[in-house]
C-alpha positions in Angstrom: 69.2 -69.5 22.2 66.2 -67.3 22.9 66.7 -64.6 25.6 64.2 -62.4 27.5 64.4 -58.7 26.8 62.2 -55.8 27.5 60.7 -54.6 24.2 61.2 -51.2 22.7 58.6 -51.2 20.0 55.7 -52.9 21.9 56.1 -50.9 25.1 53.3 -49.4 27.2 55.2 -48.7 30.4 58.6 -50.4 30.6 58.3 -53.2 28.0 58.2 -56.1 30.5 54.9 -57.5 29.4 55.8 -57.0 25.7 59.1 -58.9 26.3 57.3 -61.7 28.1 54.8 -62.0 25.3 57.6 -62.2 22.8 59.6 -64.7 24.8 56.7 -67.1 25.3 55.4 -66.4 21.7 52.0 -65.2 22.9 50.2 -61.9 22.3 51.6 -59.2 24.7 48.1 -57.9 25.2 47.2 -61.2 26.8 50.1 -60.9 29.2 49.0 -57.4 30.1 45.4 -58.6 30.7 46.7 -61.4 33.0 48.9 -58.9 34.9 46.0 -56.5 35.3 43.7 -59.3 36.6 46.4 -60.4 39.1 46.7 -56.7 40.1 43.0 -56.3 40.5 42.7 -59.3 42.8 45.2 -57.5 45.2 48.3 -59.5 44.5 51.1 -57.1 45.4 53.5 -59.6 44.1 52.4 -58.6 40.6 53.7 -55.1 41.2 56.8 -56.3 42.8 57.6 -58.7 40.0 57.0 -56.0 37.4 59.3 -53.5 39.2 62.0 -56.2 39.6 61.6 -57.1 35.9 62.3 -53.5 35.0 65.7 -53.6 36.7 66.6 -57.3 36.0 65.5 -57.8 32.3 67.8 -56.0 29.9 66.4 -53.6 27.3 66.1 -55.0 23.7 68.6 -52.4 22.5 71.2 -53.6 25.0 71.5 -57.1 23.5 74.7 -58.4 22.1 74.4 -60.4 19.0 77.4 -62.5 18.7 
């Protein structure tokens, strides 16, 4: 089962966009561009979602393979 994690290797700020890109199997740069466009158009929900993602989505190094 595929799980969502914040990336460690493909991290610019906190790894949220890198983790989303990995989870949805798309280029993380595309996720970052989409997030930036949403931020430019004044959607404060983008910032809120990113900050919530930092605290909710576990780090890639914290995963338990079992």
